[in-house]
ROSE-126914 format. One line per 4 residues: number of its first residue (from 0); for each residue x, y, z of C-alpha. Coordinates in steps of 0.5 Angstrom, whole numbers, padded with zeros to 4 digits. Each point is the difference from the previous one (the first is absolute). Example, Ala and Ser with C-alpha at 12.3 -4.5 7.8 and 13.67 -1.06 7.14 Angstrom:
! ROSE-126914
0 = 0025 -0009 0016; 0002 0007 -0002
This chain:
! ROSE-126914
0 = 0035 -0049 -0009; -0002 0006 -0004; -0001 0006 0005; -0003 0005 -0005
4 = -0006 -0005 0000; -0007 0003 -0001; -0003 -0005 0005; 0004 0003 0006
8 = -0005 0001 0005; -0001 0007 0003; -0006 0003 0004; -0003 0007 0000
12 = -0005 0005 0002; -0006 0003 -0005; -0002 0006 0003; -0007 0003 -0003
16 = 0000 0007 0003; -0006 0002 -0004; -0005 -0003 -0004; -0008 0001 -0001
20 = -0005 -0005 0002; -0001 -0002 -0007; 0007 -0001 -0002; 0002 -0004 0006
24 = -0003 -0007 -0003; 0004 0002 -0006; 0006 0001 0004; -0001 -0007 0003
28 = -0001 -0004 -0007; 0007 0004 -0002; 0004 -0003 0006; -0003 -0007 -0001
32 = 0002 0000 -0007; 0007 0001 0002; 0000 -0004 0007; -0005 -0005 -0002
36 = -0005 -0002 0005; -0005 0005 0004; 0004 0005 0003; -0002 0002 0007
40 = -0002 0008 0000; -0003 0003 0006; -0002 0007 -0003; -0001 0006 0005
44 = -0002 0007 -0001; 0006 0005 -0002; -0001 0006 0004; 0005 0004 -0004
48 = -0005 -0001 -0006; -0007 -0001 0002; -0004 -0005 -0004; 0006 -0004 -0001
52 = 0003 -0006 0003; 0007 -0003 0002; 0003 -0007 0001; 0006 -0003 0000
56 = 0002 -0007 -0002; 0006 -0004 0002; 0002 -0005 -0005; 0006 -0005 -0002
60 = 0001 -0002 -0007; 0006 0000 -0005; 0005 0005 -0001; -0003 0006 -0004
64 = -0007 -0001 0002; 0000 0007 0003; 0001 0002 -0008; -0006 -0004 -0002
68 = -0004 0003 0005; 0002 0007 -0001; -0002 -0001 -0008; -0006 -0003 0002
72 = -0003 0006 0004; 0004 0006 -0004; -0004 0004 -0004; -0007 0000 0004
76 = -0002 0007 0001; -0003 -0001 0007; 0005 -0004 0003; 0006 0002 0005
80 = 0005 -0006 0002; 0007 -0002 0001; 0003 -0007 0000; 0006 -0002 0003
84 = 0005 -0007 -0001; 0005 -0002 0005; 0007 -0001 -0003; 0002 -0008 -0001
88 = 0007 -0003 -0001; 0000 0001 -0007; -0004 0007 -0001; -0001 0007 0003
92 = -0007 0002 0003; -0005 0005 -0003; -0005 0005 0001; -0005 0002 -0005
96 = -0004 0006 0002; -0006 0003 -0004; -0005 0006 0000; -0004 0002 -0006
100 = 0003 0006 0000; 0007 -0002 0000; 0000 -0007 -0003; 0005 -0005 0002
104 = 0006 0000 0004; 0005 -0005 0000; 0006 -0001 0005; 0005 -0006 0002
108 = 0000 -0001 0007; 0006 -0003 0004; -0001 -0004 0006; -0002 0005 0005
112 = -0005 0003 -0005; 0005 0006 -0002; -0001 0002 -0007; 0006 -0002 -0005
116 = 0001 0004 -0006; 0004 -0003 -0005; 0006 0003 -0003; -0003 0001 -0007
120 = -0006 0004 0003; 0005 0005 0004; 0004 0001 -0007; -0006 0001 -0004
124 = -0002 0006 0005; 0007 0003 0001; 0000 0001 -0008; -0007 0003 0001
128 = 0002 0005 0005; 0007 0001 -0004; -0005 0002 -0006; -0004 0004 0004
132 = -0006 -0004 -0001; -0001 -0001 0007; 0003 0003 0007; 0003 -0005 0005
136 = -0005 0000 0005; -0006 -0001 -0005; 0004 -0006 -0003; 0002 -0003 0007
140 = -0008 0001 0002; -0001 -0004 -0006; 0004 -0006 0001; -0002 0000 0007
144 = -0008 0000 -0001; -0001 0006 0004; -0006 0002 -0004; -0003 -0007 0001
148 = 0001 0000 0008; -0003 0007 0000; -0006 -0002 -0003; -0001 -0006 0004
152 = 0002 0002 0007; -0007 0002 0002; -0003 -0007 -0003; 0006 -0004 0004
156 = -0003 0002 0007; -0005 -0005 0002; -0007 0002 0003; -0001 -0002 0007
160 = 0000 -0007 0001; 0004 -0002 -0006; 0007 -0002 0000; 0005 0005 -0002
164 = 0006 -0003 -0004; 0006 0006 -0002; 0003 -0001 -0006; 0006 0004 0001
168 = 0003 0004 0006; 0004 0006 -0001; 0006 0001 0005
């Protein structure tokens, strides 16, 4: 049995935090291009940015689908989104966050949704700190995606009557 098979099934959630009404059908088409079929989006007004809409979509597909969804949606100036993928027996989980101002952030996630930071990224940031290119707090904030969390947090809160699904919880 090949445990690293790209066909290992997993599931995840696409959170579209804000999209203009004109962009909503394009988001649906892009997602359909990755997942196939006709995705069932229920768009609701996004109170954090009047005139925009939010939606979430649960999906089941092969491992690596979150990366494909993020690639299909990134770069659109009037879109904010996050996509998560649960880990499998042969792959880590993933979280992709996107804002027009910051671009894309990617993190590996563990079984409970915690961000896992690969050793090589830690070593690279330690070198930058030692060379004075960056301070340790800024390096850690970059590894954890703090800027993306700060920008997306107001959009994560659902409007009245809409479901709320927290992506992380600080203890």
